[in-house]
N, C-alpha and C positions, 0 to 999 in steps of 0.2 A: 596443568589445567585438567579438571575432571573430565570424563568422557561426556557427561551430560552437557557440560559447557561447550565442548567442541561440537557436539551434535546440534545444539542450539544455534551456534554461529553458522554452521553449514546450511541448516534449514532456512535460517534467516537470509543467508546469502542467496539461495535458490529462490526464495520468494521474492527478493529484490530484483534479481536478474529476470525472472518471469514477469513481474510487474512492469519493469521498465520496457521490456519487450512489447507488452501490450500498449504501454503509453506511446512508444515509438510507432507501432503499426497503426494505432488509431489516429495519431497525429498526421501520419502520412495519408490515411484514408481521408481525413478531413481536407488536406490540401488538394487531394485529387477530385473529391466529390463536393466539397463545401457543405456537408451535411453537419448540422450542429450537434446532432447526437454523438458524433465522433469526438467532439470536444468535451462533451460531458463524460463520455466513456474514458478519455484520457485523463481528465481531472480526477475522476473517481479512482482510477488505478494509481494515480499520483499520490492521492491521500492514503491508499493502502500501503504503498511503498513508504511513505513518510511515517506511518504508524509502526511499521516493522523496524525501520532504521532508528526512529526516536526511542522505541522500547529497548532495542539492543544496546544502543549507546548509553542511554540513561541508566539502564540496568547495570552495566559494567562500571560506569563512573561512580554510581552510588553504592555499588556492591550489593545490589538488590535489597537494600534496607527498607525500602518503602513499596512492597509489592502492590499494595491496593492502589497507590497513585499511578504506578506503571500500567496496571491493568485498566484503570479509568481512562488515562490518556490513549492507550492503545485501542480500547473499545470505541472511544469517541471518534478517533481518526477512522477506524475501520467502518463504523456505522455510517458515518458521513460519506465515506468514499463509496460504499455499496449503495447508498441512496442515489448518488450520481450515476452509478452503473445501471441501476434499475430504471431511473429516469431516462437514461439514453436508450434503453431498450424499449421503453413505452413510447417514446417520441420519434423513434426511428421511422423514417418515411420510405 
């Protein structure tokens, strides 16, 4: 496996672990405070993690034969996730 492929997998793994950490922390914060903004934050980072996982898995399964499709799916999931994150920040009480 090429060095760039290994680096891609490592950085994707770090992003997934970091995102899942934020999902867990915001879910716990919701359970303790019942603030709806925490659910939106959790949902947003869940979508960011989904973008990372779906892009990495799909890329290796298809041998990166359709990069435009991979980028479209990744960008759609990320943009939607970050919209939830921004919404959670704007509605936090």
